[in-house]
C-alpha positions in Angstrom: -85.8 14.7 -22.3 -83.3 12.8 -25.0 -79.3 13.2 -24.8 -76.4 11.3 -27.3 -74.1 9.4 -25.4 -71.2 11.5 -24.1 -67.6 9.8 -24.9 -66.1 8.1 -22.0 -63.3 10.0 -20.7 -59.9 7.7 -20.4 -59.3 7.2 -16.3 -55.9 7.8 -17.0 -55.4 10.7 -18.4 -56.6 14.5 -16.9 -60.2 15.1 -17.8 -60.8 17.2 -21.0 -63.5 19.3 -21.7 -66.3 17.5 -20.2 -70.4 17.6 -20.0 -70.6 18.4 -16.0 -74.6 17.3 -14.5 -74.8 18.8 -10.8 -77.3 17.0 -8.6 -77.8 19.2 -5.8 -77.2 22.8 -6.8 -77.4 23.8 -3.1 -74.8 25.4 -1.2 -72.0 23.3 -2.4 -73.0 21.8 -5.4 -73.8 25.4 -7.4 -70.4 26.6 -6.2 -68.2 23.7 -7.6 -70.3 23.8 -10.7 -69.7 27.4 -11.3 -65.9 26.7 -10.6 -65.9 23.8 -13.1 -67.5 26.0 -15.7 -64.9 28.9 -15.3 -62.2 26.0 -15.8 -63.6 25.1 -19.4 -65.9 22.2 -18.8 -69.8 22.6 -20.3 -72.5 22.1 -17.3 -75.1 20.8 -19.2 -77.8 20.4 -16.3 -78.2 20.5 -12.9 -81.0 19.4 -9.7 -82.7 20.7 -7.2 -85.4 20.8 -5.8 -85.9 24.0 -3.4 -86.9 27.6 -4.8 -83.2 28.6 -2.9 -81.3 25.6 -5.2 -83.2 27.6 -8.3 -82.2 30.9 -7.2 -78.3 29.7 -7.0 -79.0 28.1 -10.1 -79.7 30.9 -11.9 -77.0 32.9 -10.5 -74.0 30.7 -10.5 -74.9 28.2 -13.5 -76.8 30.5 -15.6 -78.5 28.9 -18.3 -78.6 25.5 -17.0 -81.5 23.9 -17.1 -83.1 22.1 -14.0 -83.8 18.4 -14.6 -84.6 15.1 -12.8 -81.7 13.6 -11.3 -81.4 10.4 -13.9 -82.2 13.2 -16.4 -78.4 14.9 -15.3 -76.7 11.7 -15.5 -78.3 10.9 -18.8 -76.9 14.1 -19.9 -73.4 14.0 -18.2 -69.9 12.7 -18.7 -69.0 14.1 -15.2 -71.7 13.7 -12.5 -71.2 15.5 -9.1 -73.5 14.9 -6.5 -73.5 17.5 -4.3 -76.6 15.8 -1.5 -77.1 15.7 2.5 -74.8 12.6 3.3 -77.7 10.9 4.3 -79.5 10.7 1.3 -76.8 9.9 -1.1 -76.7 6.3 -0.5 -79.8 6.0 -1.6 -79.7 8.2 -4.8 -76.3 6.5 -6.0 -78.5 2.8 -5.5 -81.5 4.3 -7.2 -79.8 5.5 -10.2 -78.4 2.3 -10.5 -81.3 0.4 -10.2 -82.9 2.5 -13.3 -79.8 2.1 -15.1 -79.2 5.6 -15.4 -75.0 5.2 -15.1 -73.2 4.4 -18.0 -69.5 3.0 -18.2 -67.1 5.4 -18.8 -68.6 8.2 -16.9 -66.9 10.3 -13.8 -68.7 10.5 -10.7 -67.8 12.5 -7.6 -69.4 13.0 -4.3 -68.6 16.2 -2.0 -69.7 14.3 1.1 -66.9 14.5 4.1 -68.3 11.9 6.0 -68.3 9.2 2.8 -65.4 7.5 0.8 -65.7 5.4 -1.9 -68.0 2.4 -0.9 -71.1 4.8 -1.2 -70.5 5.1 -4.9 -70.5 0.9 -5.2 -73.6 0.5 -7.4 -72.1 3.6 -9.7 -68.6 1.9 -9.7 -70.1 -1.3 -10.5 -71.8 0.0 -13.7 -68.7 1.1 -14.8 -68.3 4.9 -13.2 -65.4 6.3 -12.7 -65.8 7.3 -8.2 -64.3 9.8 -6.8 -65.0 11.0 -3.4 -63.9 15.3 -3.0 -64.9 17.1 -0.2 -64.0 20.9 0.0 -63.1 21.7 3.5 -64.5 24.7 3.6 -68.0 26.4 5.2 -70.7 27.3 2.4 -73.3 29.5 3.8 -75.1 30.1 0.1 -73.6 33.6 0.1 -72.5 35.8 -2.7 -68.6 35.0 -1.5 -69.0 31.5 -0.9 -67.8 31.1 -4.7 -64.4 33.5 -3.7 -63.5 31.0 -0.8 -62.8 27.9 -2.6 -59.9 29.4 -4.2 -57.0 27.4 -2.2 -59.7 25.5 -0.4 -57.9 22.0 0.8 -60.3 19.1 -0.7 -60.1 15.6 1.1 -59.9 13.2 -1.9 -60.7 9.8 -1.8 -59.9 7.8 -4.9 -58.2 4.4 -6.4 -54.8 4.7 -6.6 -55.0 4.6 -10.2 -57.5 7.4 -10.2 -55.4 10.1 -8.2 -54.0 11.7 -11.4 -58.0 12.3 -12.4 -59.0 13.6 -9.0 -56.0 16.0 -8.3 -56.6 17.4 -11.8 -60.4 18.2 -11.0 -60.1 19.4 -7.8 -56.9 21.7 -9.1 -59.2 22.9 -12.0 -62.0 23.6 -9.4 -59.0 26.3 -7.4 -58.7 24.0 -5.1 -55.8 21.6 -3.2 -56.5 17.9 -3.1 -54.9 16.0 0.3 -55.3 12.2 0.6 -57.8 10.6 3.2 -58.0 7.0 3.1 -61.2 5.2 3.1 -61.4 3.8 6.6 -60.8 7.8 8.0 -63.0 9.6 6.2 -65.5 9.8 8.9 -62.8 10.6 11.6 -61.6 13.5 9.3 -65.5 14.3 8.4 -65.7 14.3 12.6 -62.8 17.0 13.2 -64.3 19.1 10.6 -67.3 19.2 12.2 -65.7 19.8 15.5 -63.6 22.6 14.4 -65.7 24.5 11.8 -69.2 23.4 12.9 -69.2 23.7 16.4 -67.1 27.0 16.3 -69.7 28.7 14.5 -72.2 27.4 18.1 -69.8 28.3 19.9 -69.1 31.9 18.8 -73.0 32.6 18.7 -73.4 31.6 22.4 -70.0 33.6 23.6 -72.1 36.9 21.9 -75.3 35.8 23.5 -73.9 35.7 26.8 -72.1 39.1 26.0 -75.8 40.5 25.0 -77.2 39.4 28.2 -74.3 41.1 30.1 -74.6 44.2 28.5 -72.4 44.6 25.8 -74.5 46.4 22.8 -72.0 44.7 20.1 -70.9 41.7 20.6 -68.6 41.2 17.7 -66.5 44.0 18.5 -65.7 42.6 21.4 -65.2 38.8 20.2 -63.6 39.6 16.7 -59.6 40.7 17.8 -60.0 38.3 20.9 -61.0 34.7 18.3 -59.1 35.8 16.2 -55.9 35.5 18.5 -57.1 32.7 20.1 -57.7 30.5 16.5 -53.8 31.6 16.1 -52.6 30.2 19.1 -54.5 27.3 18.1 -53.4 26.6 15.2 -50.0 27.5 15.4 -49.4 26.3 19.1 -52.0 23.7 19.7 -52.6 23.3 23.6 -49.5 25.5 24.5 -52.0 28.5 23.2 -54.3 27.9 25.5 -55.0 30.9 28.4 -57.6 31.3 30.7 -58.8 30.1 34.0 -58.5 26.5 33.6 -55.1 27.2 31.9 -53.7 28.7 35.5 -56.1 26.1 37.2 -58.5 28.8 38.8 -61.1 26.4 40.4 -63.0 29.4 42.1 -63.3 31.3 39.1 -64.9 28.3 36.9 -66.9 28.1 40.0 -67.9 31.7 40.0 -68.8 31.2 36.0 -70.6 28.3 36.8 -72.8 29.8 39.4 -73.6 32.8 37.4 -74.8 30.7 34.2 -77.0 28.5 36.7 -78.5 32.0 37.4 -78.5 34.1 34.1 -77.7 31.6 31.4 -78.8 28.0 32.9 -79.2 26.7 29.0 -75.4 27.5 28.5 -74.4 25.3 31.7 -73.9 22.2 30.4 -71.7 23.1 27.1 -69.5 25.5 29.5 -69.2 22.4 31.7 -68.3 19.7 28.6 -66.1 22.2 27.3 -64.2 22.9 30.5 -63.9 19.4 30.9 -62.2 18.2 28.0 -59.9 21.9 28.4 -58.9 20.5 31.6 -58.1 17.1 30.4 -56.0 18.6 27.2 -54.3 21.1 29.9 -53.3 17.9 31.5 -52.1 15.6 28.5 -50.2 18.8 27.7 -48.2 19.6 31.2 -50.4 23.2 31.6 -51.6 21.9 34.6 -50.0 19.4 36.8 -52.1 16.5 38.5 -52.7 18.4 41.9 -54.0 21.5 39.9 -56.3 19.7 37.5 -58.2 17.4 39.7 -60.1 19.9 41.7 -61.3 21.6 38.5 -62.9 18.3 37.3 -64.1 17.5 40.5 -66.1 20.7 40.8 -66.9 20.4 37.0 -68.2 16.6 37.4 -70.4 17.8 40.3 -72.5 19.7 37.3 -72.4 17.0 35.5 -76.3 15.9 34.7 -76.8 12.3 36.4 -73.3 12.4 38.2 -73.0 11.0 41.5 -71.7 14.6 43.1 -74.4 16.4 41.1 -77.2 13.9 43.0 -75.1 14.3 45.9 -75.6 18.4 46.1 -79.5 18.2 44.5 -79.7 15.9 47.6 
């Protein structure tokens, strides 16, 4: 499919009306494409391999053709790379090897784990590289588009390109904050710990409640977890409550015994979180050393492969 060469945007100016291509019309790409379209840009092409991507494109990017990745690049002034972290480097390099990138194009990826280095093959071809990561969870549900409003974006860019990065984020409805190239992986690990692991913890708690005979776990968990999240965000470790914060070794021991009997698959996660909670409570002064030591000894005895665990099994 032939496309006329788009004009080169000026890197020093805020982006004007751009032809936008989306590589990866998945949970994130389709939403960002819709936001850029709402900001006045023309989404001219997208790529997506799955049936779910085609459905999202039809819903969020109506009339936008789904074409191969190299044709998306050929059609676009701005290329949005919304693909899994582990495939991003190969995609960028592969497009460079085929000569798809053009000098004067803009390209940003949405990976939290990567900064600008992954875009080096495109940058060597004259592309202006940006890393714009929305710090938000996208599940593929219709409400994802509404969640974008006010979402913080972790931005990594050359200093001379910050104005372009900020403008694009603001146009998508987000709020930019800057992350240094060398801090991207730590930044991403922090978000994964807070969001992805939180979902696992909530689902785990709900399953345990069901095992305990509670028919509607969400009714029990919603007010408790909402308050806990508020405490954690406002007060940090000072918002900690529960048996670990009180040094209740007996209660924690009873939990471990009950879980081993009723939900053995949950024991390792409980132990790991209780250990880290104890360590943080000690560091924050919520527990005295003489209160925390018995807890850590108890928990260490339930870590597979630990000396205490081996002695107990023997």
